N, C-alpha and C positions, 0 to 999 in steps of 0.2 A: 504493500500500500504506500503510495507516494505521499510525502509530506507536502502540505499546502502552505505557501507563504504569500503574504500580501506585502507589496513594496509600494510605498507612497513617499512624497517629499514636498517641500516648499509650500507648506500651508500658509505661511505669512499671516498668521492670525493678528488682527488689529489693523491690517493694511487698509488704506483708503485710496480711492481713485480721485485725485485732487482732494476736494473736501467731502466727497461722497463716501459714506460708510458702507463697507461690504460685510458687516458682521452677520446680518440676517442671511445673506447668501452663503457665508461660511458655515453657519449653523446647518443650513440645508444640505450642503455638499458633504460635510463631515458626517451627518446622519446617514447620507447615502453610502459613504465608505463603510460605516459600521454595519449597515444592512448587507452590504456585499460580503463583509467578513463573516457575518452570521449565516447568510444564505449559502456561502461556499464552504462553510465549516473550516475556516482557516485555522492553522495550527500555530503560526508565528507571524508577527507584524514587524516590518522594518520601516522606520521613519527616518529618512536620510537628510535631516537638517532643514534650517530655516523654518523652525516651528513657529516662531513669532516674527513680526516684521521689524521690531525695534528692540533694543536692549531693555527698555522699560515699557512693556506693552500695557494697554488699558485693562482695567479690571475685568470687563466683559470678555476680552480675548483670553485672559488667564483662566477664567472660570470655564469657558468653552473648551479650552485645551485639556484641562484635567478631567472634566466630565467625559470628554471623548475618549481619552486614553483609558480611563477606568472601564468604560463600556467595551472598548476594543480588547482589553485584557480579560474581561469576563471572569472577574473575581479570581484572577491568578491562573485560570485554566489555559489562557493563551498568552505566552510571553510577548511583550512589546519592547523592542529595542529602539530608542530614540536618541539620536546624536545631535550635537549643536552644529548649526551652519554659520555663515558669516554675518547673518542678521541677529543671531542669538548671543546673549550673554552666557558664556560657559558656566560662570558661577551661579547664575539663576537656574540654569538647567540642572546643575548638580545639587542645588540646595534641598529639594524635597526628597532626595534619594532614599533615605531609610523608610519613610512612609510609602513611597512609590513602589519600592521593591516588595513590600508586603502585599501589594496588589498585583504583582507580576510585571511591573513596569521597570525597565532598566534604562536609566539615563546615563549618557556618556557626554560630558561637557568638554573635556580636554583631550588632545591627542596624547597617546601613550598612557592613558589612564588605566588603572588596575581596578576592575570592578570587584566589589566584595562578594564572596560566595553567598548563596542563599538557596533555601529549599522551600518550595510551596507544596505542602503535603498533598499527595494524590494527583499532582499536576506536572510540575517540572522542577529541575534542580540545576544550578550552575555547578558543574562537577570539576571545572578547571578554569583558572583565571591567571592572566599575566598582563603585563603592560601591553595594551593594544589588542587584547585577545580575551574571548570567553568561549567556553564550551558548555553547551546546554544538553541536558538529557530530558526528553519528554517521557512522561509515565507510559504513554501508549505506543511509543516507538522504541525499537531496540537500538537504532542507530543514533549516535550523538550528532549534534549540530555545532560546527566550529565557525566562529565569526571573528574575522579580523576587522577591527573598527578604528577609523581615523576621522574624528570630527574636524571641522574647519579650525585652522589657526593661521594667523599671518606668517609670512616666511620666517621671520626672526624667532617667533614663538615655536613654530613647527620644527625648525632646525634644533632649537634647544631641547624640545621634548624628545626628539629622535637621537639626541646625543651626537649631533654632527659637529665635530671639532674643526673640520676643514671647511672654512668659509668660502673657498673657491670651488668646491664641488657642486655639481648641478643638483638642484632639489629633486629632479627626476631620479637620479641615481641613489640619493639618500633614501627616498621612499621605497625604491625597488629593493635595496639591501634590507631595509627594516621589515618589509612585508615578507621577503623571501626567508629571512631568519625565523620569523614566526611560523611560516608554512612548513619549513623543514623540521621544526621542533614539534609541531602539534598536529599538522594536517596530513592525513593519508586517505586511501580509498575506502576505509572502513566507516567513514562518516560523511556527512554533507558539509561542504566547505564553501563559505560565503565571505564576501568582503563588503563592508558598508562605509561610505565616505561622502564628504561634501567638498568637491573639488571641481576645478575646470580641467576636464580631461578630454583628449581627442585621439584619433588614430594618427600614428606617425605618417607624415607625408599626406595626411588627409585634409579635408576642408576645415579651415579655422571657423569655429561656430560662433555666432553672435550671442553675446550675453544679453539677458533680458533688459528691455528698455527701462531705465530707472534703477536697475540693479546695481549694488555695490560690486565693482568688477573684481574678479579674482585674477584676471590676466592683464598685466601691464607690460606691453611689449611681448617678445617671444623668447626671452632668455630662459625662463623656467617653466615652459609648458610641460604638463604631465601627460605622458603617453600611455595608452591602454596596454601596450605590450610589456609594461613593467610588472603587470599583475602576475603573481605566481601561477604556474601552469596547473596546479592542483585546485585552484579556486574555480568553482563551477559557475558562479554567478556573482556579479558585482553590482550592488545597489547604490546608485549615485543620486545626489541632489545638487542643485544650483541652477541648471538650465531649465527653463520653464516649458519647453517643448519636449514632449516625450519622444525619445528615439534611442536606437541601439547602436553603439559604436564598436562593440567587440566582435569576435568571431562567432559564427552561428552556434557552435557547440560549447562556447564559453561566453555567454552574453554579458556585456557591460552596458548597463541600461540607466538612462535618465528617465524616471517615471514622469517627470514634469509636474507642474503645479496643478491643483484641483480646479482652480478658476483662472480665467484670463485676467491678469492684473495690470495690463497697460494696453493701449490701443495698438501697439506693435504686435500684440498677441491676438488681435481681432481675427476671428475665423478659425482659430486653432481648436482642434478636438482635444479634450482632456480625458485622462485615464488614470486608473491604478493598474499595477501589474500583478497578476495572479500566477504564481509559480507552482509547478509540480516538480518535486525534488526527490531523488534517490541517490544513494552512494553509487559510485562507479559509472553513472550514466550522465549524459548531457541533460542539464535542466531545461525544461521547456516552460514557456510562459505565454500567457494570454493577456492582451490589453483589454481591460474592462472599461467601457465608456462611462464617463460621468456626465449626467444630464442636468444637474442643478446649476443654478447661477444665471445671472442675466447676461444676455448676448451683448458683446461690445461691437459697435458699428461706427465706421467713419463714413459720413454721408456728405455729399456736395450738391447744392441746389443753386439755381439762379433765380428762384422765385420763392418768396416767403410762403405763399399759399400752398405751393406744392410741398414745401418742407413740412408745413403743419399737417397736411394730409398724410404724408408718410409717417410722421411722428404718431399721429392718432391711430394709424393702422399697426404700429409696432410698439405698443406701450411697455413691453418688458425689456426693451433694449436700453443699454447705456450708450449715449451718443456723443461723438465729437462731430459737430455740425459746422460745415464751411458754407458760407453764403456769398455767391459771386454777384457783384453789383457795381454800377458806375457811380453810386453815391453811398455815403455812410448809412448804416442801418438806423432807422428811426427808433426812438424809445418805445413807441407804441408797438412796432413790429417785434422788438425784443421781448416786450411784455407778453404779446400774443404767443410767441414761441414757447416761453417758459410756462405759460398757463396751459399749453396743450400737452405737456409731457413732463413727468417728474424725474426723468433720467438724462436730461441734457447736462453733460459735464462741462462742455465749453462751446462757445460760439466763436468761430473764426471768420471775421469779415475779410473778403478778398476783393479789393477794389481794382477795377479795370480802368486804366487811364488812357486817354486819347493821345496819340503822337502828333507831331507837327503836321503830318499829311492828312490828319482827320481820321486815321484808322485807329484800331484798338491796339494798344501796346501789348505785345505777346510775351515779353520777358517777365513773367510773373514769378515771384518766389513761391516755391512749393511748400506751404506751411504744414503739409501732412507728413513731412519728413521728421525723423528723430533729430535730436539736438546735434548729433555728430555730423549728419548730412547738411543740416542748416549751417553749421560752422564751416564746412567745406565750401558751400556756396558763397558765404560771406568772404572767406579767405580768397577765393578766386576772383570775386568782384573787387576786392580791396587791392589785390596784387596782379591785376591785368591778366587773369586767367591761369595764373600759376597754381598748381595743386599743392596742398600742404603735404610735407613728407611724413614718414612714419613717426619720427621723433616728435614732431609738432602734434600729431594726432594722439600719441601716447600721453604727452603732457596735458593736452586738452581733456582727455578722459580722467586723468589723475585729478585735475583741478575740479572737474564736474562732480567728482565723488569725494 
């Protein structure tokens, strides 16, 4: 009988879309995740970081978080492993650990942390633990589950945690050596071997993936990219958090998977399907997984109109959307029109007026700034306009990203 594992990440509880609260949507989608865990009779839950959106989340987000984890853990019957991401305070994540473990919830806030052993009678037990590693034995399965865990830490803190004394060595190699040492010591084909982390990871020589719009970047430049081929060969599945689009970057027989966020958190994510991953795991076999769609949460839409009445008609036909609305006009929007727009829909996040100007020949000026772009592309357009078409180089773009965050 295969072990069933649910992989999710990037809940970002407490996150807002500009000034618009998403807490009710988060309640709905986390309830949906709990229902999936119950319906599929899941044995283990992996939550790969960015549990909250800020180091000091609002009270309603904290309450939602612990209620959801308690439900997922099912009174200790189902272990839940939750690690810190770059939006989380590792100290906050670790703080409730003694109480959480009694409910079957295992928090890991810092890299290289050593989780204390625990036994939940008739359900599961942590039978082995070391820095960056736990081994779990479920009451109803004879095979142990080995989990290598590496929560997020900035480069300085991560190198210190991994005892890296050579400051010139690539972080990629430091992580590879650390993970391989754990795998050699504890992981073999007699158990199920997993890795959970919150990192920016990619295929070597593969596409450099865009980090979520508005996300605190983990990649500044290309000096310390983390590649999926450093994962020890014995690891059957790697559960990742940080990138909000669900996708697989590993080999087919050794999946390395970003589960993605449960909601679209910026308009750059508009149109993305959201999922949790449901794994079937056995020793000595390739782990297979299924993407389970998440259906809750309001749809994010970027819409453009050249007529206020047409915009209002669409808004009234799509009341559940959250909207970034661009209105094209040869005059500025009137106060009455703005009032009509907001009265027609409760999910207008922003209204962008796009003014068309006449040129000297009486035609319409075609060189409009595309305000639907993210900040990075807007900066590129500004730079080219300011410096006669010259593109900003990689160093300038890296500096811009660093300043933005």
